[in-house]
N, C-alpha and C positions, 0 to 999 in steps of 0.2 A: 507485471500483475496480470494482464489480460491473458497471457499464455499459461500462467501458472497460478491463477487465482486460488484454486483449492488448496494447493500446498502452502501458499503465502498466508491464507486465512487460518489454516491449521496452525502454522507457526504463531500467529497472533493469539489464537485461542489458548495454545499451550502457555505462552508468556503471560497472558491475562490471568489464567488459572494460577500460575505461580505467584503473581503479584497479590492475588487475593489470599492464597494459602499461607503466604509468609507474612500477611498483615500489612504489606506496604500500601495496599488499597483495600478499602472495605466496601461491602455491598450496601451499606447504610445509605438511605436516601435515593437509591436507584429505582427508577420506574420503567426503564427500557428493557424489553426482552433481549437476551443475548443473541445477536444475529448469527453467532457461530454455532448455536445449538438449536437445531430445528426439531429435535425430539423431545425436549423438556420445556414445557411452556412456562415453568416458574423459575427458570434460570435467568439471571440478570447480570448485565455489566454495570459496575459502578459508574456514575456520571463522568469521571475523568477518563476512564478507559472507553466509554461509549463515544465521547468526543474525539479521542484519538482514533478510534476505529473508523468513525465517519470521515475524519479528515484524510485517512489513508485509503479507505475502500468505498466510501459513499458516492452516490450519484454517478457521474460520468467517469470516475476514476477507476472503476473496477475492471475496465477493459484496456487500461493503458499503463500508468505509472503511479507510484506512491505520491500523494499529496499534490499532484499537478494534473491539469487537463491538457489536451492537445492545444486548446486555445491559449492556455498559459504559456506553453512552450513556444508557440508561434510568436509571442510578444517579447521574448527575451532578446535584448539587443546586445548584451555582452557576448564577447567571443567564447565559444564552448569547444573544448576538445572532448569528443565522445569516444569512449573505449568500449566496444561491444563485449559482452560477456561470452563465456564459452561453456556455461553450465545452465541447468534447468531454471534456477532462480534469477538469472540475469540473461534473458534471451537477446541474441544479437539483432533479431528483427526489430525489437523495440528501440535499440540504439540507432539503427538505420532510420526508423521513423522519426526519432528525435532530430537526427541530422537533417532530414528533409523539412521538418517543420520550423526549426530554429534558423532565423536568417543568417546568423554568423557562426554556424557550427561546422566543425570539421571532424570527420570520423577517422580514427586510427585503427584500421582493420587488423594489423598485426602489431602486437606489443608484447 
C-alpha cells in the first residue's frame, strides 16, 4: 500500500463504482464523502463500502499493508512464510519489512 497507494486506491474506486452501478450496494443512507474523489464534493460511498475503505486504507494503514498496522504485524506469534512480490502492487520492500517486524517470520526471496 505505502509504495503504491494511488494505484491501489484507484482499484478500490473502480470496484466501488462497479458495486454501485450494478446495484450490489446502494448509496442510500450514506453520509460520508467519497475519499477517492477529491473533485466532486457530493460523491459518497455507501456505509458498507466506507467501512471497508477505512479498514483497508484508513489511519496508519495507508503507508503499509491492507488491514494491518506495523504494530499488528509485530504481535503475530504464528510462523509466517513471506513471499516478496515482483510487481508494482506487491512490493518486495514491504515483504521484507513484514519479515523484520513479525517475530516468527521467514522470507523466501526466490520462489
